[in-house]
C-alpha positions as CSV (number, residue, x, y, z in Angstrom):
1,M,0.0,0.0,0.0
2,L,2.9,2.3,0.7
3,D,4.0,2.1,-2.9
4,Y,1.0,4.1,-4.0
5,Y,2.2,6.9,-1.8
6,A,4.7,7.6,-4.6
7,L,1.8,9.1,-6.5
8,V,0.9,11.6,-3.8
9,P,3.3,14.5,-4.8
10,V,2.1,14.1,-8.4
11,L,-1.6,13.5,-8.2
12,L,-2.5,15.3,-5.0
13,P,-1.6,18.8,-6.4
14,V,-3.5,18.0,-9.6
15,A,-6.5,17.0,-7.6
16,G,-6.1,20.2,-5.5
17,G,-6.1,22.3,-8.7
18,L,-9.4,20.7,-9.8
19,L,-10.9,21.2,-6.3
20,I,-9.8,24.9,-6.3
21,Y,-11.4,25.4,-9.8
22,L,-14.6,23.8,-8.7
23,A,-14.7,26.0,-5.5
24,R,-14.4,29.2,-7.5
25,G,-18.0,30.2,-6.8
26,L,-17.7,29.9,-3.0
27,S,-16.6,32.7,-0.6
28,E,-13.2,34.3,-1.2
29,R,-12.1,33.6,2.4
30,F,-12.8,29.8,1.9
31,Q,-10.9,29.8,-1.4
32,R,-7.9,31.5,0.1
33,S,-7.9,29.1,3.0
34,L,-8.2,26.1,0.7
35,I,-5.4,27.2,-1.5
36,V,-2.8,27.8,1.2
37,C,-3.8,24.9,3.5
38,F,-3.8,22.4,0.7
39,M,-0.3,23.3,-0.3
40,A,0.9,23.4,3.3
41,L,-0.5,19.9,3.8
42,L,1.4,18.7,0.7
43,F,4.6,20.2,2.1
44,A,4.0,18.5,5.5
45,M,3.4,15.1,3.9
46,N,6.5,15.4,1.6
47,L,8.7,16.5,4.5
48,A,7.5,13.7,6.8
49,Y,8.1,11.1,4.1
50,L,11.6,12.4,3.5
51,I,12.5,12.3,7.2
52,A,11.1,8.8,7.4
53,L,13.3,7.8,4.5
54,Q,16.4,9.3,6.1
55,G,15.6,7.5,9.4
56,G,15.3,4.1,7.6
57,M,11.7,3.7,8.7
58,I,10.5,3.2,5.1
59,S,11.9,2.3,1.7
60,P,11.4,4.4,-1.4
61,A,7.8,3.9,-2.7
62,A,7.3,3.0,-6.3
63,A,4.1,2.9,-8.3
64,G,4.7,2.1,-12.0
65,A,7.2,4.5,-13.4
66,I,7.0,6.9,-10.5
67,V,9.6,6.3,-7.8
68,L,9.5,8.6,-4.7
69,D,13.2,8.3,-3.6
70,A,15.2,10.8,-1.6
71,S,16.0,13.2,-4.5
72,G,12.4,13.2,-5.7
73,A,11.1,13.8,-2.2
74,F,13.6,16.6,-1.7
75,I,12.4,18.4,-4.8
76,S,8.8,17.7,-3.8
77,C,9.4,19.3,-0.4
78,L,11.0,22.4,-2.0
79,V,8.2,22.7,-4.6
80,A,5.5,22.7,-1.9
81,F,7.4,24.9,0.5
82,L,8.0,27.6,-2.2
83,G,4.4,27.0,-3.3
84,V,3.0,28.0,0.1
85,L,5.0,31.2,0.1
86,V,4.2,32.1,-3.5
87,L,0.5,31.4,-3.1
88,V,0.3,33.6,0.0
89,Y,2.0,36.3,-1.9
90,S,-0.3,35.8,-5.0
91,L,-3.5,36.2,-2.9
92,I,-2.6,39.8,-2.4
93,Y,-0.8,40.4,-5.7
94,R,-3.9,39.1,-7.6
95,R,-5.9,42.2,-6.6
96,N,-3.8,44.3,-8.9
97,N,-3.4,41.7,-11.6
98,H,-6.8,39.9,-11.7
99,F,-5.5,36.4,-11.0
100,D,-8.5,34.1,-11.0
101,A,-9.2,30.5,-10.1
102,T,-7.6,29.4,-13.3
103,Y,-4.3,30.8,-12.2
104,F,-4.3,29.0,-8.9
105,S,-5.5,25.7,-10.5
106,L,-2.7,25.9,-13.0
107,Y,-0.2,26.6,-10.3
108,F,-1.2,23.3,-8.6
109,V,-1.0,21.4,-11.8
110,L,2.5,22.9,-12.3
111,T,3.4,21.8,-8.8
112,G,2.4,18.2,-9.5
113,T,4.3,18.0,-12.8
114,M,7.4,19.5,-11.3
115,C,7.4,16.8,-8.6
116,G,6.7,14.1,-11.1
117,M,9.5,14.8,-13.4
118,A,12.0,14.5,-10.5
119,C,10.4,11.2,-9.3
120,T,10.9,8.9,-12.3
121,Y,13.8,7.1,-14.1
122,N,11.7,6.3,-17.2
123,V,12.9,8.9,-19.7
124,L,9.7,8.9,-21.7
125,V,7.5,9.5,-18.6
126,M,10.0,12.1,-17.5
127,L,9.6,13.8,-20.8
128,V,5.8,13.8,-20.7
129,L,5.8,15.3,-17.2
130,F,8.6,17.7,-18.3
131,E,6.5,19.1,-21.1
132,A,3.3,19.1,-19.0
133,A,5.2,21.4,-16.7
134,T,6.3,23.5,-19.7
135,V,2.7,23.9,-20.9
136,A,1.4,24.8,-17.4
137,S,4.2,27.3,-16.8
138,A,3.8,28.8,-20.3
139,V,0.1,29.5,-19.7
140,L,1.1,31.1,-16.3
141,I,3.6,33.3,-18.1
142,L,0.7,34.7,-20.1
143,F,-0.9,36.1,-16.9
144,G,1.7,38.8,-17.4
145,R,-0.8,40.2,-19.8
146,T,1.7,41.9,-22.1
147,K,2.9,41.5,-25.6
148,K,6.3,40.7,-24.2
149,A,4.8,37.9,-22.2
150,I,3.2,36.4,-25.3
151,R,6.5,36.6,-27.2
152,A,8.3,35.0,-24.3
153,T,5.8,32.2,-24.3
154,Y,6.3,31.5,-28.0
155,I,10.1,31.3,-27.5
156,Y,9.7,29.1,-24.4
157,L,7.5,26.6,-26.3
158,A,9.7,26.7,-29.4
159,I,12.8,25.8,-27.4
160,S,10.8,23.0,-25.8
161,I,10.5,21.4,-29.3
162,V,14.2,21.1,-29.4
163,E,14.3,19.4,-26.0
164,V,11.6,17.0,-27.0
165,L,13.5,16.0,-30.2
166,L,16.7,15.4,-28.3
167,V,15.1,13.2,-25.6
168,I,12.9,11.2,-28.0
169,Y,16.0,10.5,-30.2
170,G,17.8,9.3,-27.1
171,S,14.8,7.2,-26.1
172,F,14.8,5.4,-29.4
173,I,18.4,4.6,-29.1
174,L,18.0,3.4,-25.5
175,Y,15.0,1.2,-26.1
176,G,16.4,-0.2,-29.4
177,S,19.5,-1.3,-27.6
178,T,18.3,-2.3,-24.1
179,G,14.6,-3.0,-24.6
180,T,13.6,-0.6,-21.8
181,L,13.2,3.1,-21.2
182,D,13.7,2.8,-17.4
183,L,17.3,3.7,-16.6
184,R,17.3,1.5,-13.5
185,L,16.6,-1.6,-15.5
186,M,18.8,-1.1,-18.5
187,D,21.8,-3.2,-19.2
188,I,24.4,-0.7,-20.2
189,S,26.7,-3.4,-21.6
190,R,24.2,-3.8,-24.5
191,L,24.9,-0.2,-25.6
192,S,27.7,0.4,-28.1
193,G,30.6,2.6,-27.1
194,G,29.4,5.5,-29.1
195,D,25.9,5.3,-27.7
196,T,27.1,5.3,-24.1
197,F,28.6,8.7,-24.8
198,L,25.9,10.1,-27.1
199,L,23.0,9.2,-24.8
200,P,24.1,11.2,-21.7
201,L,24.8,14.2,-24.0
202,L,21.3,14.0,-25.5
203,F,19.8,13.8,-22.0
204,L,22.1,16.6,-20.8
205,F,20.9,19.1,-23.4
206,G,17.4,17.7,-23.6
207,F,16.6,18.1,-19.9
208,G,19.4,20.6,-19.0
209,T,18.1,23.3,-21.4
210,K,15.0,23.7,-19.2
211,A,17.4,24.2,-16.3
212,G,19.1,27.2,-18.1
213,L,22.0,25.3,-19.6
214,L,23.8,27.2,-22.3
215,P,23.7,27.6,-25.2
216,L,19.8,27.3,-25.5
217,G,19.1,28.4,-22.0
218,I,20.2,32.0,-22.8
219,I,17.6,32.2,-25.5
220,W,14.4,31.4,-23.5
221,L,15.2,31.9,-19.8
222,P,15.7,35.7,-19.6
223,S,12.5,36.6,-21.4
224,A,10.4,33.8,-19.8
225,H,11.5,34.6,-16.3
226,S,11.4,38.4,-16.7
227,D,8.1,38.7,-18.5
228,A,6.1,36.3,-16.3
229,P,4.2,37.6,-13.2
230,P,6.6,37.9,-10.3
231,P,5.2,34.9,-8.4
232,I,5.7,32.8,-11.5
233,S,9.2,34.2,-12.0
234,A,10.0,33.2,-8.4
235,T,8.6,29.7,-9.1
236,M,10.3,29.1,-12.4
237,S,13.7,30.4,-11.1
238,G,13.2,29.1,-7.6
239,I,12.3,25.5,-8.3
240,L,11.2,24.6,-11.9
241,I,14.8,24.8,-13.3
242,K,16.0,22.8,-10.2
243,A,13.5,20.0,-10.8
244,S,14.9,19.9,-14.3
245,V,18.4,19.5,-13.0
246,I,17.4,16.5,-10.9
247,A,15.7,15.0,-13.9
248,M,18.8,15.6,-15.9
249,V,21.0,14.0,-13.2
250,K,18.8,10.9,-13.1
251,A,19.0,10.5,-16.9
252,M,22.8,11.0,-17.0
253,Y,24.3,9.5,-13.9
254,P,23.9,5.8,-15.0
255,F,26.3,6.6,-17.8
256,F,29.0,7.9,-15.4
257,L,30.0,4.2,-14.9
258,I,31.6,4.1,-18.4
259,S,35.2,4.5,-19.0
260,G,34.7,7.9,-20.6
261,A,33.1,9.3,-17.5
262,S,36.0,11.8,-16.9
263,T,35.1,13.4,-20.2
264,L,31.5,13.8,-19.1
265,V,32.6,15.4,-15.9
266,L,34.7,17.9,-17.9
267,I,31.8,18.6,-20.3
268,V,29.1,19.2,-17.5
269,A,31.4,21.1,-15.2
270,G,32.8,23.1,-18.1
271,L,29.4,24.1,-19.2
272,G,28.7,25.1,-15.6
273,V,31.7,27.5,-15.7
274,L,30.4,28.9,-19.0
275,N,26.9,29.5,-17.4
276,M,28.4,31.3,-14.5
277,F,30.4,33.8,-16.5
278,V,27.9,34.4,-19.4
279,G,25.0,34.8,-16.9
280,V,26.8,37.3,-14.6
281,I,28.2,39.4,-17.5
282,M,24.8,39.7,-19.1
283,A,23.3,40.7,-15.7
284,L,26.0,43.4,-15.3
285,L,24.8,44.8,-18.7
286,S,21.0,44.8,-17.7
287,T,19.0,47.8,-16.4
288,D,15.7,45.9,-16.2
289,L,15.6,44.4,-12.7
290,K,13.7,41.3,-13.6
291,R,15.9,40.6,-16.6
292,L,19.0,41.2,-14.4
293,L,17.7,38.5,-11.9
294,A,16.9,36.1,-14.8
295,Y,20.5,36.3,-16.0
296,H,21.7,35.7,-12.5
297,S,19.6,32.5,-12.5
298,I,21.7,31.3,-15.5
299,S,24.8,32.2,-13.6
300,Q,23.9,30.6,-10.3
301,M,22.8,27.4,-12.1
302,G,26.4,27.1,-13.2
303,Y,27.4,26.3,-9.7
304,I,24.8,23.6,-9.5
305,F,25.9,22.1,-12.9
306,I,29.5,22.0,-11.6
307,G,28.4,20.4,-8.3
308,F,26.6,17.6,-10.0
309,G,29.0,17.4,-12.9
310,L,31.9,16.6,-10.5
311,A,30.0,13.4,-9.6
312,V,31.5,13.1,-6.1
313,P,29.6,13.1,-2.8
314,L,30.8,16.5,-1.7
315,G,30.1,18.1,-5.1
316,I,26.6,16.6,-5.1
317,Y,26.0,17.8,-1.6
318,G,27.0,21.3,-2.6
319,G,24.8,21.1,-5.7
320,L,21.8,20.1,-3.6
321,F,22.6,22.7,-1.0
322,H,22.7,25.4,-3.7
323,I,19.4,24.2,-5.1
324,M,17.8,25.0,-1.8
325,N,19.7,28.2,-1.2
326,H,19.0,29.5,-4.7
327,M,15.3,28.8,-4.2
328,L,15.4,31.0,-1.1
329,F,17.4,34.0,-2.2
330,K,16.3,34.2,-5.8
331,G,12.7,33.5,-4.9
332,C,13.0,36.4,-2.4
333,L,14.4,38.8,-5.0
334,F,11.8,38.0,-7.6
335,L,9.0,38.6,-5.0
336,I,10.7,41.9,-4.0
337,T,10.7,42.9,-7.7
338,G,6.9,42.3,-7.7
339,A,6.5,44.6,-4.7
340,L,8.6,47.3,-6.3
341,I,6.6,47.1,-9.6
342,L,3.4,47.3,-7.5
343,R,4.7,50.5,-5.7
344,V,6.7,52.4,-8.3
345,N,5.3,50.8,-11.5
346,T,8.6,50.2,-13.2
347,R,11.2,47.5,-13.6
348,Q,14.0,49.9,-14.7
349,I,16.6,50.3,-12.1
350,Y,17.4,53.9,-13.0
351,K,13.8,55.0,-12.8
352,M,13.7,54.1,-9.1
353,G,15.7,55.6,-6.3
354,G,15.4,56.8,-2.7
355,L,13.2,53.9,-1.6
356,L,15.2,52.9,1.6
357,T,13.2,55.2,3.9
358,K,9.9,54.4,2.1
359,M,10.3,50.6,1.9
360,P,12.8,49.8,4.7
361,V,11.8,46.1,5.3
362,T,11.9,45.5,1.5
363,A,15.3,47.1,1.3
364,I,16.8,45.0,4.1
365,C,15.4,41.8,2.6
366,F,16.8,42.8,-0.8
367,L,20.2,43.4,0.7
368,V,20.2,40.1,2.6
369,A,19.2,38.0,-0.4
370,S,21.7,39.8,-2.6
371,L,24.6,39.2,-0.2
372,A,23.5,35.5,0.2
373,M,23.6,35.1,-3.6
374,S,27.0,36.8,-3.7
375,G,28.4,34.1,-1.4
376,L,29.2,36.3,1.6
377,P,30.3,34.4,4.8
378,F,27.6,33.6,7.4
379,L,24.9,33.4,4.8
380,N,23.6,30.3,3.1
381,G,25.1,30.9,-0.4
382,F,28.6,30.9,1.0
383,L,28.2,27.4,2.5
384,S,26.9,25.7,-0.7
385,K,29.5,27.3,-2.9
386,E,32.3,26.3,-0.6
387,A,31.1,22.7,-0.6
388,I,31.2,22.7,-4.4
389,Y,34.7,24.1,-4.4
390,E,35.8,21.4,-1.9
391,G,34.0,18.8,-4.1
392,S,36.3,19.8,-7.0
393,I,39.3,18.9,-4.8
394,Q,37.6,15.6,-3.9
395,A,37.1,14.9,-7.6
396,G,40.9,15.1,-8.1
397,F,41.3,18.5,-9.8
398,P,44.7,20.0,-9.0
399,I,45.1,22.8,-6.4
400,L,46.5,25.7,-8.3
401,F,47.4,27.7,-5.2
402,T,46.7,27.9,-1.5
403,M,45.6,30.9,0.6
404,A,44.8,31.0,4.3
405,G,45.0,27.2,4.4
406,Q,42.4,26.9,1.6
407,G,43.3,25.2,-1.7
408,F,42.0,26.7,-4.9
409,T,41.2,24.7,-8.0
410,I,40.2,26.1,-11.4
411,F,36.5,25.8,-10.3
412,S,36.9,27.6,-7.0
413,I,38.8,30.4,-8.8
414,C,36.0,30.8,-11.4
415,G,33.4,30.5,-8.6
416,W,35.0,33.3,-6.5
417,A,35.4,35.5,-9.6
418,T,31.7,35.0,-10.4
419,S,30.7,35.8,-6.8
420,I,32.7,39.1,-6.9
421,L,30.9,40.1,-10.1
422,T,27.6,39.1,-8.6
423,F,28.3,41.2,-5.6
424,I,29.2,44.3,-7.8
425,C,26.1,43.8,-9.9
426,L,23.6,43.4,-7.0
427,M,25.1,46.2,-4.9
428,H,24.9,48.5,-7.8
429,A,21.2,47.7,-8.2
430,F,20.7,48.1,-4.4
431,I,22.3,51.5,-4.4
432,A,20.4,52.7,-7.4
433,I,17.0,51.5,-6.2
434,F,17.2,52.2,-2.4
435,L,19.9,54.8,-1.9
436,G,19.9,56.7,-5.2
437,K,18.3,60.0,-5.7
438,P,14.5,59.7,-6.0
439,K,13.2,60.0,-9.6
440,G,10.2,61.9,-10.8
441,E,7.5,63.4,-8.6
442,P,7.2,62.5,-4.9
443,R,5.1,59.3,-4.5
444,D,3.3,57.7,-1.7
445,V,5.3,54.6,-1.5
446,Q,5.6,52.1,1.3
447,D,6.4,48.4,2.0
448,P,3.9,46.0,0.5
449,P,0.9,44.6,2.5
450,V,1.8,42.2,5.2
451,Y,0.8,39.0,3.4
452,M,3.0,40.0,0.5
453,M,5.8,41.0,2.8
454,L,5.6,37.8,4.9
455,P,7.0,35.3,2.3
456,I,9.8,37.8,1.5
457,V,10.8,38.1,5.1
458,V,10.6,34.3,5.6
459,M,13.0,33.6,2.7
460,A,15.4,36.4,3.7
461,S,15.4,35.1,7.3
462,L,16.1,31.6,6.2
463,C,19.2,32.8,4.2
464,V,20.6,34.0,7.5
465,I,19.4,31.1,9.7
466,I,20.8,28.4,7.4
467,G,24.0,30.4,7.0
468,L,24.5,30.5,10.8
469,F,23.2,27.0,11.6
470,P,23.9,24.8,8.6
471,G,23.4,21.7,10.8
472,L,19.7,22.2,10.5
473,V,19.8,20.9,6.9
474,S,23.2,19.4,6.4
475,G,22.4,15.9,7.6
476,L,19.4,15.5,5.4
477,L,21.3,16.9,2.4
478,Q,24.2,14.5,2.9
479,Y,21.8,11.6,3.0
480,I,20.2,12.7,-0.3
481,A,23.7,13.2,-1.8
482,E,24.7,9.7,-0.9
483,T,21.6,8.2,-2.6
484,I,22.3,10.2,-5.8
485,F,25.9,9.2,-5.8
486,L,24.8,5.6,-5.8
487,M,23.0,6.1,-9.1
488,K,26.5,6.1,-10.8
489,G,27.6,3.0,-8.8
490,G,29.5,5.1,-6.3
């Protein structure tokens, strides 16, 4: 009976979306309570399951192609946690943007598909859920109600065609050689030497593109994330691209057993470095705040690609840690952007200014999240980046020099350089928005309503709490990292 629990993170949100749509005629208070409580229940169930897995009280549940293992449960927890915060925020933001029951129903469907694609090893089922998430998020982008949002949706869907073709091509090769689409059941010895190298590359770019992997990630991600409504930007950047990473890892890791695995490590980690630098440079050139943050998503995903690309326990741990941390500080920043748009009606950094005294809580949260993303000590981003750097040493990459007892590999040097550029970019934005000279006529501006401010404060606070007390999450993340490492026969 427990095996059917594997379907809970996938089907329960979809059922919740249907229920919310059917309840659209009832009182608004009941609808609000139903939306938030349902998502909170989903988070509690996923977290309890993950803790039980870690404690050895249960084994991973499996129902057909859906397997709720540690990595899938981890993503399901993050999806539901961010979902609670985004939905609370949306309930107030909707008053200015006319979000209806369709918006909230689609959000629940997106939740279920994101969980599902991280909870399977069958590449075809993974692809179907992958594209279901694409369609749901594409419709949610349209709630931006602008011509730019429509154009961004077209680009987003067009790139998805490329992803589908790559994965389907890989699926044909996999099934034709092994007789299965389930990566847990395949006999890799039945694949030719060329296919054992081609397949992980097809799955890397097929599933990785949705995670912002260059070169295709730079085409769709900035417009999709910047032109979607802020709650959807926070969701897509905060967790959708991370669920895509876990799907990519599950599709690729079985091939890290082959003799050419070192080449795969160099390809994935090398692309991660490319992501870091291209993303942060494009962010430095941006004056649109949402687009700036979208480019930083590409950059920060580079750290995660490096962590998983190294394919060692410490690197995987760092990648998982950064998935969680990025959800917090980037989700926080996108929600803050929504508050700024609500108050000053612009996304252009140079059209803002002098908002520190008018929006002090917003300013503090923006500063905390920015410093966390920049990797400053005592904040959560510093810890996950350091774990990735140490993972590069564990993976056997040479230490180029040592400073203060800390060894630096090529990846840690690139990571620190990216962090410095990130700091410069975000501090420039903070100064222009909150400390710069006010622009235009005096306006009656203040911090957003409490229910919009609450999710922002929660995420900013967690950036500090986790940074000071990493033991709150490190044990669980190490357990998940170990289970992922075993996918490659670690």
